[in-house]
C-alpha atoms as a printed R data frame, in Angstrom:
    type eleno elety resid chain resno       x       y       z
1   ATOM     1    CA   MET     A     1  19.449  -1.187  14.392
2   ATOM     2    CA   ILE     A     2  16.714   0.587  12.324
3   ATOM     3    CA   LYS     A     3  16.362   4.585  12.990
4   ATOM     4    CA   LYS     A     4  13.611   5.887  11.081
5   ATOM     5    CA   SER     A     5  10.033   4.193   9.864
6   ATOM     6    CA   ARG     A     6   7.572   4.532   7.570
7   ATOM     7    CA   ILE     A     7   4.136   5.069   8.889
8   ATOM     8    CA   PHE     A     8   1.280   2.770   7.807
9   ATOM     9    CA   TYR     A     9  -2.233   4.130   8.348
10  ATOM    10    CA   ALA     A    10  -5.584   1.857   9.565
11  ATOM    11    CA   LYS     A    11  -7.713   0.885   7.083
12  ATOM    12    CA   VAL     A    12 -11.754   0.820   6.415
13  ATOM    13    CA   LEU     A    13 -13.116  -2.544   4.394
14  ATOM    14    CA   LEU     A    14 -16.348  -0.085   3.126
15  ATOM    15    CA   PHE     A    15 -17.790  -3.350   1.462
16  ATOM    16    CA   GLY     A    16 -16.776  -7.044   1.165
17  ATOM    17    CA   GLU     A    17 -16.497  -8.231   4.267
18  ATOM    18    CA   TYR     A    18 -17.207 -11.865   4.577
19  ATOM    19    CA   SER     A    19 -18.387 -11.763   1.083
20  ATOM    20    CA   ILE     A    20 -15.309 -11.730  -0.429
21  ATOM    21    CA   LEU     A    21 -14.186 -14.948   0.903
22  ATOM    22    CA   PHE     A    22 -16.541 -15.835  -2.323
23  ATOM    23    CA   ASP     A    23 -14.606 -14.057  -4.816
24  ATOM    24    CA   SER     A    24 -17.460 -10.455  -4.220
25  ATOM    25    CA   MET     A    25 -16.578  -7.075  -4.993
26  ATOM    26    CA   GLY     A    26 -14.876  -5.278  -2.530
27  ATOM    27    CA   LEU     A    27 -13.895  -1.538  -1.682
28  ATOM    28    CA   SER     A    28 -11.027  -0.375   0.986
29  ATOM    29    CA   ILE     A    29  -9.984   2.850   1.952
30  ATOM    30    CA   PRO     A    30  -6.920   3.919   4.367
31  ATOM    31    CA   TYR     A    31  -8.008   5.322   7.299
32  ATOM    32    CA   THR     A    32  -5.286   8.163   8.087
33  ATOM    33    CA   HIS     A    33  -6.670   9.051  11.874
34  ATOM    34    CA   PHE     A    34  -4.931   5.738  13.002
35  ATOM    35    CA   ARG     A    35  -1.131   4.971  12.260
36  ATOM    36    CA   GLY     A    36   1.398   2.252  13.330
37  ATOM    37    CA   GLU     A    37   5.419   1.788  13.003
38  ATOM    38    CA   LEU     A    38   8.301   0.450  14.003
39  ATOM    39    CA   SER     A    39  10.242   1.524  16.694
40  ATOM    40    CA   PHE     A    40  12.049   0.827  19.640
41  ATOM    41    CA   ILE     A    41  11.271   1.460  23.175
42  ATOM    42    CA   ASN     A    42  13.709   4.397  24.500
43  ATOM    43    CA   ASP     A    43  14.133   5.435  21.267
44  ATOM    44    CA   ASP     A    44  14.012   9.397  21.978
45  ATOM    45    CA   LYS     A    45  10.370   8.626  22.317
46  ATOM    46    CA   TYR     A    46   7.633   7.979  25.455
47  ATOM    47    CA   THR     A    47   5.242   5.983  24.891
48  ATOM    48    CA   ASP     A    48   2.904   3.556  27.095
49  ATOM    49    CA   TYR     A    49   5.922   0.921  27.978
50  ATOM    50    CA   ASN     A    50   4.045  -1.881  29.032
51  ATOM    51    CA   PHE     A    51   1.789  -1.676  25.602
52  ATOM    52    CA   ALA     A    52   5.758  -1.538  24.313
53  ATOM    53    CA   ILE     A    53   6.371  -4.621  26.042
54  ATOM    54    CA   THR     A    54   3.684  -6.497  25.231
55  ATOM    55    CA   SER     A    55   3.818  -5.399  21.249
56  ATOM    56    CA   ASN     A    56   8.131  -7.023  21.381
57  ATOM    57    CA   LYS     A    57   6.817 -10.016  22.745
58  ATOM    58    CA   LEU     A    58   3.795 -10.464  20.071
59  ATOM    59    CA   LEU     A    59   6.676  -9.750  17.202
60  ATOM    60    CA   ALA     A    60   9.306 -12.469  18.927
61  ATOM    61    CA   ALA     A    61   6.472 -14.995  18.429
62  ATOM    62    CA   TYR     A    62   5.785 -13.530  15.235
63  ATOM    63    CA   LEU     A    63   9.368 -14.316  14.413
64  ATOM    64    CA   ILE     A    64   9.042 -17.909  15.417
65  ATOM    65    CA   TRP     A    65   6.255 -18.576  13.450
66  ATOM    66    CA   LEU     A    66   7.721 -17.574  10.684
67  ATOM    67    CA   ARG     A    67  10.975 -19.016  10.916
68  ATOM    68    CA   GLN     A    68   9.121 -22.483  10.907
69  ATOM    69    CA   LEU     A    69   7.564 -20.689   7.296
70  ATOM    70    CA   GLU     A    70  11.096 -20.577   6.285
71  ATOM    71    CA   THR     A    71  11.828 -24.265   7.149
72  ATOM    72    CA   LYS     A    72   9.199 -25.890   5.060
73  ATOM    73    CA   ASN     A    73   9.512 -23.400   2.554
74  ATOM    74    CA   GLU     A    74   5.978 -21.826   2.428
75  ATOM    75    CA   LEU     A    75   7.877 -17.876   3.393
76  ATOM    76    CA   PRO     A    76   6.003 -16.128   0.622
77  ATOM    77    CA   CYS     A    77   8.694 -13.998  -0.317
78  ATOM    78    CA   ASN     A    78  12.425 -13.576   0.639
79  ATOM    79    CA   ILE     A    79  12.212 -11.369   3.996
80  ATOM    80    CA   ASN     A    80  15.565 -11.140   6.273
81  ATOM    81    CA   LEU     A    81  14.907 -12.855   9.538
82  ATOM    82    CA   ASN     A    82  18.092 -12.339  10.926
83  ATOM    83    CA   ALA     A    83  17.815  -8.531  11.033
84  ATOM    84    CA   PHE     A    84  13.910  -8.780  12.240
85  ATOM    85    CA   GLU     A    85  15.414 -10.787  14.979
86  ATOM    86    CA   LYS     A    86  18.188  -8.464  15.464
87  ATOM    87    CA   ASP     A    87  15.981  -5.768  16.107
88  ATOM    88    CA   ILE     A    88  13.371  -7.649  18.052
89  ATOM    89    CA   SER     A    89  16.684  -8.304  20.632
90  ATOM    90    CA   HIS     A    90  17.332  -4.626  20.798
91  ATOM    91    CA   THR     A    91  13.400  -3.978  22.140
92  ATOM    92    CA   LEU     A    92  11.649  -3.592  18.609
93  ATOM    93    CA   TYR     A    93   7.886  -3.135  18.440
94  ATOM    94    CA   PHE     A    94   4.878  -1.718  16.814
95  ATOM    95    CA   GLU     A    95   3.927   1.810  18.130
96  ATOM    96    CA   SER     A    96   0.106   1.958  17.624
97  ATOM    97    CA   THR     A    97  -2.628   3.739  17.657
98  ATOM    98    CA   ILE     A    98  -4.720   1.540  15.459
99  ATOM    99    CA   PRO     A    99  -7.450  -0.059  18.171
100 ATOM   100    CA   GLN     A   100  -7.029  -3.950  18.154
101 ATOM   101    CA   GLY     A   101 -10.352  -6.076  17.324
102 ATOM   102    CA   TYR     A   102 -12.136  -2.794  15.643
103 ATOM   103    CA   GLY     A   103 -11.972  -4.401  12.442
104 ATOM   104    CA   ILE     A   104  -9.819  -1.547  11.231
105 ATOM   105    CA   GLY     A   105  -6.618  -3.339  10.167
106 ATOM   106    CA   SER     A   106  -4.074  -3.141  13.189
107 ATOM   107    CA   SER     A   107  -2.459  -6.424  11.969
108 ATOM   108    CA   GLY     A   108  -2.522  -5.548   8.191
109 ATOM   109    CA   ALA     A   109  -0.822  -2.578   9.373
110 ATOM   110    CA   LEU     A   110   2.146  -4.572  11.705
111 ATOM   111    CA   VAL     A   111   3.097  -7.332   8.604
112 ATOM   112    CA   ALA     A   112   2.543  -4.173   6.248
113 ATOM   113    CA   ALA     A   113   5.777  -2.832   8.432
114 ATOM   114    CA   VAL     A   114   7.257  -5.793   8.887
115 ATOM   115    CA   TYR     A   115   7.369  -6.061   4.745
116 ATOM   116    CA   ASP     A   116   8.565  -2.684   4.345
117 ATOM   117    CA   LYS     A   117  11.580  -2.743   6.483
118 ATOM   118    CA   TYR     A   118  12.873  -6.716   6.220
119 ATOM   119    CA   ALA     A   119  12.005  -7.824   3.175
120 ATOM   120    CA   LEU     A   120  14.567  -8.287   0.484
121 ATOM   121    CA   GLU     A   121  13.613  -7.269  -3.643
122 ATOM   122    CA   LYS     A   122  10.179  -5.736  -2.532
123 ATOM   123    CA   ILE     A   123   7.790  -4.683  -4.760
124 ATOM   124    CA   GLN     A   124   7.688  -0.533  -4.012
125 ATOM   125    CA   PRO     A   125   4.106   0.998  -3.122
126 ATOM   126    CA   GLY     A   126   2.716   3.467  -5.913
127 ATOM   127    CA   ARG     A   127  -0.227   4.197  -7.799
128 ATOM   128    CA   SER     A   128   1.554   2.986 -10.616
129 ATOM   129    CA   LEU     A   129   1.683  -0.813  -9.359
130 ATOM   130    CA   SER     A   130   0.812  -3.205 -12.232
131 ATOM   131    CA   ALA     A   131  -1.887  -6.066 -11.968
132 ATOM   132    CA   ASP     A   132   0.870  -8.312 -11.581
133 ATOM   133    CA   GLN     A   133   2.558  -6.663  -9.081
134 ATOM   134    CA   ILE     A   134  -0.891  -5.957  -6.991
135 ATOM   135    CA   ASN     A   135  -1.500  -9.661  -7.226
136 ATOM   136    CA   LYS     A   136   1.540 -10.453  -6.118
137 ATOM   137    CA   LEU     A   137   1.905  -8.304  -2.717
138 ATOM   138    CA   THR     A   138  -1.757  -9.211  -2.104
139 ATOM   139    CA   SER     A   139  -0.617 -13.202  -2.337
140 ATOM   140    CA   ILE     A   140   2.450 -12.500  -0.076
141 ATOM   141    CA   PHE     A   141   0.336 -10.408   2.373
142 ATOM   142    CA   ALA     A   142  -1.951 -13.660   2.420
143 ATOM   143    CA   VAL     A   143   0.434 -15.310   4.349
144 ATOM   144    CA   LEU     A   144   2.001 -13.164   6.413
145 ATOM   145    CA   GLU     A   145  -1.172 -12.135   8.073
146 ATOM   146    CA   SER     A   146  -2.691 -15.548   8.272
147 ATOM   147    CA   TYR     A   147  -0.868 -15.928  11.583
148 ATOM   148    CA   PHE     A   148  -3.186 -13.274  13.475
149 ATOM   149    CA   HIS     A   149  -6.444 -14.621  11.997
150 ATOM   150    CA   GLY     A   150  -6.126 -18.624  10.676
151 ATOM   151    CA   THR     A   151  -6.778 -17.034   7.027
152 ATOM   152    CA   SER     A   152  -6.606 -13.783   5.090
153 ATOM   153    CA   SER     A   153  -7.221 -12.218   1.817
154 ATOM   154    CA   GLY     A   154  -4.259 -10.097   1.924
155 ATOM   155    CA   ILE     A   155  -5.854  -6.733   1.731
156 ATOM   156    CA   ASP     A   156  -5.983  -5.066   5.200
157 ATOM   157    CA   PRO     A   157  -1.867  -5.162   4.578
158 ATOM   158    CA   LEU     A   158  -2.052  -4.437   0.814
159 ATOM   159    CA   ASN     A   159  -4.263  -1.785   1.644
160 ATOM   160    CA   CYS     A   160  -2.140  -0.113   4.633
161 ATOM   161    CA   TYR     A   161   0.921  -0.919   2.441
162 ATOM   162    CA   ILE     A   162  -0.059   1.078  -0.648
163 ATOM   163    CA   LYS     A   163  -2.323   3.822   0.963
164 ATOM   164    CA   HIS     A   164  -5.061   4.204  -1.380
165 ATOM   165    CA   PRO     A   165  -8.758   3.180  -2.060
166 ATOM   166    CA   LEU     A   166  -8.691  -0.268  -3.610
167 ATOM   167    CA   LEU     A   167 -11.170  -1.915  -5.962
168 ATOM   168    CA   ILE     A   168 -11.275  -5.305  -5.145
169 ATOM   169    CA   HIS     A   169 -13.020  -6.785  -8.359
170 ATOM   170    CA   ASN     A   170 -12.075 -10.539  -7.371
171 ATOM   171    CA   LYS     A   171  -9.703 -12.208  -5.402
172 ATOM   172    CA   LYS     A   172  -7.003 -12.046  -8.958
173 ATOM   173    CA   ASN     A   173  -8.128  -8.851 -10.081
174 ATOM   174    CA   ILE     A   174  -7.482  -5.592  -7.540
175 ATOM   175    CA   SER     A   175  -7.017  -1.946  -8.823
176 ATOM   176    CA   ILE     A   176  -6.180   1.298  -7.353
177 ATOM   177    CA   THR     A   177  -9.592   3.381  -7.123
178 ATOM   178    CA   GLY     A   178 -11.087   6.347  -6.207
179 ATOM   179    CA   ILE     A   179 -14.473   7.429  -5.144
180 ATOM   180    CA   PRO     A   180 -16.299  10.558  -6.302
181 ATOM   181    CA   ARG     A   181 -17.620  12.889  -3.810
182 ATOM   182    CA   ASN     A   182 -21.404  13.821  -4.053
183 ATOM   183    CA   LYS     A   183 -21.550  17.387  -5.059
184 ATOM   184    CA   SER     A   184 -25.590  17.292  -5.280
185 ATOM   185    CA   ASN     A   185 -25.843  16.229  -1.417
186 ATOM   186    CA   LYS     A   186 -23.126  17.983   0.592
187 ATOM   187    CA   ASN     A   187 -24.745  16.486   3.762
188 ATOM   188    CA   SER     A   188 -24.404  12.490   2.828
189 ATOM   189    CA   ALA     A   189 -21.227  11.190   4.437
190 ATOM   190    CA   ILE     A   190 -19.720   7.756   5.295
191 ATOM   191    CA   PHE     A   191 -19.263   7.227   9.422
192 ATOM   192    CA   LEU     A   192 -18.164   4.850  12.342
193 ATOM   193    CA   ILE     A   193 -19.868   3.954  15.100
194 ATOM   194    CA   ASP     A   194 -17.780   2.732  18.217
195 ATOM   195    CA   THR     A   195 -19.122  -0.723  19.731
196 ATOM   196    CA   GLY     A   196 -17.008  -0.011  23.100
197 ATOM   197    CA   VAL     A   197 -15.797  -3.989  22.333
198 ATOM   198    CA   GLN     A   198 -13.328  -5.547  21.024
199 ATOM   199    CA   GLY     A   199 -13.926  -7.935  18.246
200 ATOM   200    CA   LYS     A   200 -12.695 -11.380  17.318
201 ATOM   201    CA   THR     A   201 -11.938 -11.726  13.411
202 ATOM   202    CA   GLY     A   202 -10.949 -15.405  13.579
203 ATOM   203    CA   PRO     A   203 -13.438 -17.141  15.271
204 ATOM   204    CA   LEU     A   204 -15.767 -15.029  13.356
205 ATOM   205    CA   VAL     A   205 -14.890 -16.336  10.627
206 ATOM   206    CA   GLN     A   206 -14.248 -19.401  11.275
207 ATOM   207    CA   GLN     A   207 -18.025 -19.647  12.229
208 ATOM   208    CA   PHE     A   208 -19.150 -18.024   8.730
209 ATOM   209    CA   ILE     A   209 -16.845 -20.382   6.838
210 ATOM   210    CA   GLU     A   210 -18.955 -23.044   8.813
211 ATOM   211    CA   LYS     A   211 -22.339 -21.911   7.841
212 ATOM   212    CA   SER     A   212 -21.898 -21.354   4.548
213 ATOM   213    CA   LYS     A   213 -21.380 -25.113   4.335
214 ATOM   214    CA   ASP     A   214 -24.942 -25.287   4.117
215 ATOM   215    CA   ILE     A   215 -26.796 -25.388   1.179
216 ATOM   216    CA   ASP     A   216 -29.317 -23.094   1.682
217 ATOM   217    CA   PHE     A   217 -27.315 -20.422   3.625
218 ATOM   218    CA   LEU     A   218 -25.024 -20.528   0.355
219 ATOM   219    CA   LYS     A   219 -27.495 -19.936  -1.834
220 ATOM   220    CA   LEU     A   220 -28.407 -16.701   0.607
221 ATOM   221    CA   ILE     A   221 -24.508 -15.700  -0.268
222 ATOM   222    CA   LEU     A   222 -24.799 -16.068  -3.621
223 ATOM   223    CA   GLU     A   223 -27.552 -14.709  -4.613
224 ATOM   224    CA   GLU     A   224 -28.851 -11.973  -2.388
225 ATOM   225    CA   LEU     A   225 -25.009 -11.101  -0.447
226 ATOM   226    CA   ILE     A   226 -23.221 -10.257  -3.079
227 ATOM   227    CA   PRO     A   227 -25.654  -8.890  -5.786
228 ATOM   228    CA   ALA     A   228 -26.684  -6.323  -3.081
229 ATOM   229    CA   ASN     A   229 -22.660  -5.763  -1.899
230 ATOM   230    CA   ASN     A   230 -21.640  -5.188  -5.903
231 ATOM   231    CA   LEU     A   231 -24.313  -3.017  -6.612
232 ATOM   232    CA   CYS     A   232 -23.376  -1.148  -3.339
233 ATOM   233    CA   ILE     A   233 -19.748  -0.614  -4.819
234 ATOM   234    CA   SER     A   234 -20.518  -0.202  -8.699
235 ATOM   235    CA   ASP     A   235 -23.282   2.867  -7.863
236 ATOM   236    CA   LEU     A   236 -20.711   4.266  -4.866
237 ATOM   237    CA   ILE     A   237 -17.966   4.150  -7.806
238 ATOM   238    CA   SER     A   238 -19.935   5.531 -10.611
239 ATOM   239    CA   GLY     A   239 -21.613   8.392  -8.264
240 ATOM   240    CA   ASN     A   240 -25.151   6.758  -8.337
241 ATOM   241    CA   THR     A   241 -26.402   8.098  -5.314
242 ATOM   242    CA   THR     A   242 -29.967   6.711  -5.527
243 ATOM   243    CA   GLY     A   243 -29.324   3.704  -6.131
244 ATOM   244    CA   PHE     A   244 -26.396   3.160  -4.025
245 ATOM   245    CA   MET     A   245 -28.829   3.869  -1.168
246 ATOM   246    CA   LYS     A   246 -31.261   1.317  -1.997
247 ATOM   247    CA   SER     A   247 -28.521  -1.192  -2.734
248 ATOM   248    CA   LEU     A   248 -27.283  -0.549   1.121
249 ATOM   249    CA   LYS     A   249 -30.822  -0.841   2.318
250 ATOM   250    CA   LYS     A   250 -30.409  -4.146   0.838
251 ATOM   251    CA   LEU     A   251 -27.545  -4.784   2.459
252 ATOM   252    CA   SER     A   252 -27.711  -3.976   5.777
253 ATOM   253    CA   TYR     A   253 -31.370  -5.578   6.319
254 ATOM   254    CA   PHE     A   254 -29.263  -8.848   4.720
255 ATOM   255    CA   LEU     A   255 -27.015  -8.601   7.342
256 ATOM   256    CA   LEU     A   256 -29.115  -7.810  10.382
257 ATOM   257    CA   LYS     A   257 -31.225 -10.877   9.197
258 ATOM   258    CA   HIS     A   258 -28.744 -13.118   8.255
259 ATOM   259    CA   LEU     A   259 -25.415 -12.360  10.174
260 ATOM   260    CA   THR     A   260 -27.200 -12.067  13.417
261 ATOM   261    CA   PRO     A   261 -24.410 -12.809  15.893
262 ATOM   262    CA   MET     A   262 -21.587 -10.808  14.135
263 ATOM   263    CA   ILE     A   263 -23.858  -7.805  15.857
264 ATOM   264    CA   PRO     A   264 -23.289  -6.762  19.082
265 ATOM   265    CA   ALA     A   265 -26.655  -7.221  20.871
266 ATOM   266    CA   PRO     A   266 -27.043  -3.102  22.297
267 ATOM   267    CA   PHE     A   267 -26.745  -2.046  18.811
268 ATOM   268    CA   MET     A   268 -29.696  -4.248  17.101
269 ATOM   269    CA   PRO     A   269 -32.272  -2.045  17.696
270 ATOM   270    CA   ILE     A   270 -29.947   1.146  16.787
271 ATOM   271    CA   TRP     A   271 -29.744  -0.971  13.691
272 ATOM   272    CA   LYS     A   272 -33.040  -1.607  13.229
273 ATOM   273    CA   GLU     A   273 -34.503   1.769  13.455
274 ATOM   274    CA   GLY     A   274 -31.888   3.374  10.938
275 ATOM   275    CA   LEU     A   275 -33.708   0.902   8.144
276 ATOM   276    CA   GLU     A   276 -36.816   1.900   9.650
277 ATOM   277    CA   THR     A   277 -35.943   5.325   9.640
278 ATOM   278    CA   GLY     A   278 -33.974   5.467   6.737
279 ATOM   279    CA   TYR     A   279 -31.996   8.177   8.450
280 ATOM   280    CA   TYR     A   280 -29.155   5.931   8.282
281 ATOM   281    CA   PHE     A   281 -27.986   2.711   7.494
282 ATOM   282    CA   LEU     A   282 -25.183   0.442   9.218
283 ATOM   283    CA   LYS     A   283 -23.048  -2.397   8.324
284 ATOM   284    CA   LEU     A   284 -20.087  -4.422   9.474
285 ATOM   285    CA   CYS     A   285 -17.056  -3.523   9.521
286 ATOM   286    CA   GLY     A   286 -14.744  -6.199   9.247
287 ATOM   287    CA   SER     A   287 -15.722  -9.436  10.974
288 ATOM   288    CA   GLY     A   288 -17.962  -7.350  13.687
289 ATOM   289    CA   GLY     A   289 -18.673  -8.569  16.633
290 ATOM   290    CA   GLY     A   290 -17.822  -5.635  18.194
291 ATOM   291    CA   GLY     A   291 -15.130  -2.645  17.466
292 ATOM   292    CA   PHE     A   292 -16.602   0.234  14.688
293 ATOM   293    CA   LEU     A   293 -19.872  -0.228  12.943
294 ATOM   294    CA   LEU     A   294 -19.974   1.380   9.510
295 ATOM   295    CA   GLY     A   295 -23.005   4.102   8.739
296 ATOM   296    CA   PHE     A   296 -23.909   5.819   5.876
297 ATOM   297    CA   THR     A   297 -25.988   8.363   5.703
298 ATOM   298    CA   SER     A   298 -27.465  11.465   2.851
299 ATOM   299    CA   ASP     A   299 -28.042  13.398   5.750
300 ATOM   300    CA   PHE     A   300 -25.322  13.573   8.398
301 ATOM   301    CA   ASP     A   301 -26.909  16.204  10.860
302 ATOM   302    CA   GLN     A   302 -30.359  14.173  11.039
303 ATOM   303    CA   ALA     A   303 -28.415  10.947  11.300
304 ATOM   304    CA   SER     A   304 -26.548  12.482  14.238
305 ATOM   305    CA   ILE     A   305 -29.599  13.709  15.681
306 ATOM   306    CA   SER     A   306 -31.371   9.947  15.588
307 ATOM   307    CA   LEU     A   307 -28.218   8.219  17.082
308 ATOM   308    CA   ALA     A   308 -27.562  10.966  19.848
309 ATOM   309    CA   LYS     A   309 -31.268   9.793  21.534
310 ATOM   310    CA   HIS     A   310 -29.103   6.834  21.860
311 ATOM   311    CA   GLY     A   311 -26.259   8.588  23.596
312 ATOM   312    CA   ILE     A   312 -23.662   8.019  20.437
313 ATOM   313    CA   GLU     A   313 -21.329  10.167  18.281
314 ATOM   314    CA   PRO     A   314 -20.791   9.105  15.152
315 ATOM   315    CA   VAL     A   315 -17.171   9.920  13.939
316 ATOM   316    CA   PRO     A   316 -17.613  10.723   9.913
317 ATOM   317    CA   ILE     A   317 -14.842   9.775   8.257
318 ATOM   318    CA   TYR     A   318 -15.538  10.793   4.926
319 ATOM   319    CA   ARG     A   319 -18.148  13.680   3.792
320 ATOM   320    CA   ALA     A   320 -19.704  14.966   0.340
321 ATOM   321    CA   GLY     A   321 -18.997  18.347   0.617
């Protein structure tokens, strides 16, 4: 029986939601405020018992699915499913503070934890990972996480597992990166807004995929969404603050106009106000439909004042200073 488990953090996909399905760039960072770890009920811990029981049942259902993959020779790596099953019978569960349906990697952290504990000949995380190792991990995690969403890029579990910012150049080229701090404007920030409702990743992703079968919408993705998304990433990584805010405004406007179903209705006017005033720009955090919204501002104090009028308190996850 496992006595100690590694901790896995949440993640925030700063850029690339939906567009990475069409091989755009992406940028993902670990978010250490929320975390999870494999644990056992009553194993010298006091927790929400009902939550633990529900989590244990989820792991049992996940195991059944993994067994099915094994039977079909579709398991992407060698996992000790017998050990996993034994621990589940001993009340294994995933102790987690990562809110579900909020677009910050609740299933990704779980998948990373299961791989870490039960994969045989696993690839060890670290900054020295080669491109081939990163690609291998991504393909493994894409399969292992597909149970939860129907389809997965593998990026969320990868970020949770490696615990470093990831720059997705394309589906086959992912590297560990860093984000330079803005020395000239110490009041700029990246922040989260809690919509207060859970999002449903699977249905929204499927809706987007179906919509993208329309030639006109696909053209918008390829000619507007992806260029704006890629520019945001390039400008942020290179420290081009002025260019970044311009690219971000284009991206925010595109999401508001063309991905309206993914934005909770009460936040539509708040999203518009940011675009009109320039105090902040909002975008989706994950698939949308609820959970968190992601915000960017060059003046966090002004953005906070503006959002406070709507009863919203932004939570900064990155400050330039």
